[in-house]
C-alpha positions in Angstrom: -4.2 2.1 -26.8 -5.7 4.9 -28.0 -8.8 3.9 -30.1 -11.5 5.5 -28.0 -10.1 8.4 -26.6 -10.9 12.1 -28.0 -8.9 13.1 -31.0 -10.4 16.5 -32.2 -11.2 20.2 -30.6 -15.0 18.8 -30.1 -13.8 16.4 -27.9 -12.5 19.2 -25.7 -14.9 19.4 -22.4 -13.7 22.9 -21.5 -11.0 24.7 -22.7 -7.9 26.3 -21.0 -8.3 30.0 -19.8 -4.8 30.8 -20.8 -4.4 31.9 -24.4 -1.1 30.2 -25.0 -2.3 26.7 -23.2 -5.4 26.6 -25.5 -3.3 27.7 -28.5 -1.1 24.5 -27.7 -4.0 22.1 -27.6 -5.6 23.5 -31.0 -2.6 23.3 -32.4 -2.2 19.6 -31.4 -5.6 18.7 -32.5 -4.5 20.0 -36.2 -1.4 18.1 -36.6 -2.8 14.9 -35.1 -3.0 12.2 -37.6 -6.9 11.3 -37.8 -6.1 7.5 -37.8 -5.7 6.2 -34.3 -3.5 3.7 -35.5 -1.1 5.8 -37.7 2.5 6.5 -36.0 2.9 9.7 -34.0 5.8 12.0 -34.6 7.6 13.5 -32.2 5.9 16.9 -34.0 2.5 15.5 -33.9 2.5 15.1 -29.7 1.0 18.0 -27.7 3.9 20.6 -26.5 2.3 22.1 -23.1 5.7 22.5 -21.1 5.3 25.2 -18.8 2.1 26.5 -19.6 -1.3 26.8 -17.3 -4.3 24.6 -18.1 -6.2 25.9 -15.3 -10.1 26.0 -16.1 -9.6 23.3 -18.7 -11.4 19.9 -18.8 -9.1 17.1 -20.6 -11.1 14.3 -19.7 -11.2 11.4 -22.3 -8.7 13.0 -24.8 -5.7 10.9 -26.4 -2.6 12.8 -24.9 -0.4 10.0 -25.6 3.1 10.9 -25.0 2.5 14.8 -24.2 4.8 17.0 -23.0 3.3 18.6 -19.7 6.6 18.9 -17.5 6.5 22.2 -15.6 2.5 22.7 -16.5 -0.2 23.9 -14.1 -2.9 21.6 -14.1 -4.1 21.9 -10.7 -8.1 20.9 -10.0 -7.8 19.6 -14.2 -10.0 16.9 -14.9 -8.3 14.1 -16.9 -10.8 11.4 -16.4 -9.7 8.7 -18.5 -7.2 10.4 -20.9 -4.6 8.6 -22.5 -1.2 10.0 -21.2 0.8 6.8 -22.1 4.3 7.8 -22.2 3.9 11.3 -21.5 5.9 14.1 -19.4 5.0 15.4 -16.2 8.1 16.3 -14.4 7.7 18.9 -12.3 4.0 19.1 -13.4 1.4 21.0 -10.9 -1.6 18.4 -10.4 -2.9 19.6 -7.1 -6.5 18.4 -6.7 -6.5 17.3 -10.5 -8.5 14.1 -11.1 -7.0 11.4 -13.1 -9.2 8.7 -12.3 -8.9 6.0 -14.7 -6.5 8.0 -17.1 -3.7 5.8 -18.7 -0.6 6.6 -17.0 1.7 3.9 -17.9 5.4 4.9 -18.6 4.9 8.6 -17.4 7.8 10.6 -16.6 6.6 12.4 -13.3 9.6 13.1 -11.5 8.9 15.6 -8.8 5.3 16.6 -9.5 2.9 18.3 -7.1 -0.1 16.1 -7.4 -1.5 16.6 -3.2 -4.8 15.9 -2.8 -5.2 14.7 -6.5 -7.4 11.9 -7.4 -6.0 8.7 -9.2 -8.9 6.1 -8.6 -7.9 2.8 -10.5 -5.6 4.6 -13.0 -3.0 2.7 -14.7 0.2 3.6 -13.5 2.6 0.6 -14.7 6.1 1.4 -15.2 5.4 5.4 -14.3 8.2 7.2 -12.7 7.3 9.6 -9.9 10.1 9.5 -7.9 10.3 12.6 -5.4 6.8 13.8 -6.1 4.1 14.8 -3.5 1.0 12.8 -3.3 -0.3 13.6 0.4 -3.6 13.0 0.6 -4.3 11.7 -3.0 -6.5 9.0 -3.9 -4.8 6.3 -5.5 -7.4 3.4 -4.7 -7.7 0.6 -6.6 -4.5 2.2 -8.9 -2.4 -0.3 -10.9 1.1 0.1 -9.7 3.2 -2.7 -11.1 7.3 -1.9 -11.6 6.2 2.5 -10.7 8.8 4.2 -9.0 7.7 6.3 -5.8 11.3 6.3 -4.2 11.9 9.2 -1.7 7.6 10.3 -3.1 5.8 11.7 -0.1 2.4 9.6 -0.1 1.6 10.7 3.6 -2.2 10.5 4.4 -3.1 8.9 0.8 -5.5 6.5 0.1 -3.5 3.4 -1.3 -6.2 0.8 -0.5 -6.8 -2.2 -3.2 -3.8 -0.9 -5.2 -1.7 -3.5 -6.7 1.8 -3.5 -6.4 4.3 -5.1 -8.1 8.1 -5.2 -7.5 6.9 -1.3 -6.7 9.9 0.9 -5.7 9.2 2.6 -2.3 12.6 3.1 -1.4 12.7 6.0 1.0 9.2 7.0 0.3 6.7 8.4 3.0 3.5 6.6 3.7 2.8 7.5 7.1 -1.0 7.9 8.0 -1.7 5.9 4.6 -4.6 3.8 4.1 -3.4 0.5 2.5 -6.1 -2.3 3.4 -6.6 -4.6 0.6 -3.5 -3.7 -1.5 -1.7 -6.5 -2.5 1.7 -7.5 -4.5 5.6 -6.8 -4.2 7.0 -3.7 -3.1 10.6 -2.9 -2.2 11.6 -0.8 0.7 12.7 1.0 2.9 9.6 3.1 3.6 9.2 5.2 6.2 5.8 4.8 8.2 6.1 7.5 10.7 3.6 9.8 11.2 4.9 12.3 13.6 8.8 11.4 13.4 10.8 9.1 10.7 10.4 5.3 11.3 12.1 3.6 8.2 11.4 0.1 8.1 12.3 -2.7 5.7 12.2 -6.6 5.0 9.6 -8.2 7.9 9.5 -5.1 10.2 7.8 -3.6 6.7 5.9 -6.7 5.7 4.7 -6.5 9.6 3.5 -2.8 9.3 1.1 -3.4 5.9 -0.4 -6.6 7.9 -1.1 -4.5 10.4 -3.0 -2.1 8.4 -4.8 -4.9 6.8 -2.7 -5.0 3.2 -2.4 -8.9 4.5 -1.1 -9.7 0.3 1.5 -7.1 -0.1 4.9 -8.8 0.1 8.1 -6.7 0.7 11.9 -7.1 -1.0 14.7 -5.6 0.4 16.5 -3.4 -1.5 19.6 -4.8 -3.0 
């Protein structure tokens, strides 16, 4: 899954301005096995928890399982990065570009991803409950079995997203663009823009249809 992703210092397009983040990234590449197929241990994963990666460009890197909880990554490019099973809980990702990134099984609860770009990102089985995705661009993202319970997705672009038992219970999606989206979602969902409007079941499905998402199916939470 990591074959083709950058695994050396020369793969870093731009290093973080903060010395601690620079050192953590450098140490990571020193510990990373040369063979992409080799099993990685906890000690060989990137530990950037709470660090400031401002000014860096981490696009295309192998960041499998990286610990980036509470880190600052505002406006950081992470295009096509491999963050499979990584940790982004409480991370600051405002304006970050994670287009085409592998975010499968990422633990990202409570992150701030306002205005972030996640076009065609693979977010299957990721947990972004109670996160802030206002005005984020998730067009074409894969969201099967992802968790967005309690998340704020108002005015986000969800066009052509692929849902699949995607948990949106308690999420706010007022003002979202959803035309062309497909798959199964689990409500109830707040579709209100200026005031709360909680919908579920047939009412929520009718809302999706009215917004151009004719292939979205709604299942009520049990």
